[in-house]
C-alpha positions, 0 to 999 in steps of 0.5 A, spaced: 370 320 552 367 326 556 363 328 551 361 322 547 354 321 550 352 328 548 355 327 541 351 321 540 345 324 543 346 330 538 348 325 532 341 321 533 337 327 534 339 330 528 339 324 523 332 322 525 330 329 523 334 329 517 331 322 515 324 324 517 325 331 512 328 327 507 322 322 507 318 328 505 322 331 499 319 329 492 326 328 489 328 323 494 325 316 493 327 312 499 330 313 506 334 308 509 334 309 517 333 304 523 329 310 526 324 311 521 318 307 524 317 303 517 324 301 517 324 293 517 330 293 522 327 297 527 326 292 532 332 289 531 336 296 532 331 297 538 333 290 541 341 291 540 342 299 542 339 305 545 339 309 539 339 309 532 345 312 530 348 318 525 348 314 519 343 314 514 342 313 506 337 315 501 336 314 494 334 320 489 329 319 484 334 321 478 342 319 478 343 326 475 341 329 481 347 326 485 353 330 482 348 336 483 348 335 490 355 333 491 357 340 488 352 344 491 352 342 498 356 347 503 355 345 510 356 337 508 363 335 506 364 330 501 368 325 504 369 318 505 371 318 512 364 317 516 363 318 523 366 325 525 362 330 529 361 334 522 356 332 517 359 328 511 356 325 505 359 320 500 357 317 494 358 309 495 357 307 487 363 311 486 367 311 492 367 306 497 364 301 493 367 303 486 371 296 486 365 292 486 362 290 479 356 294 477 351 287 477 353 286 484 352 293 487 345 293 483 344 286 487 346 289 494 342 296 492 348 300 491 345 304 485 347 310 482 342 314 486 344 312 493 348 317 497 350 316 504 350 321 510 354 321 516 350 326 520 354 331 525 352 335 531 351 341 527 344 345 528 339 340 524 336 346 521 342 348 518 344 341 515 337 340 512 337 347 509 344 345 506 340 339 503 334 343 501 338 348 497 343 342 494 337 338 492 334 344 488 
């Protein structure tokens, strides 16, 4: 508890930087993060919280990129457990939401191109560099 405020500050800062970087990547179609100025839930988030958190999702332009990214990340750990101090990546369609029928997942936006990040407290440049090399 003594370090929670510092950790949350770093989660917020890193997630914002990663989200902004992802929005400019040619292989990323969309980034879901309330800290982005164009996010439709930004005003609600700002009314309810003092930051934007360390969680974000993004879709890639081709589902073939997903296994490539998951195989190539080195700093990010491929895991379902989200919210630790380390950066984690998950593939909801095959992990957390795999039991939901495909048509319902599609309606909810949980596509075969969606990845979710729990951005940790590592140096933001290291997280971005890992994503950059994994995206190719």
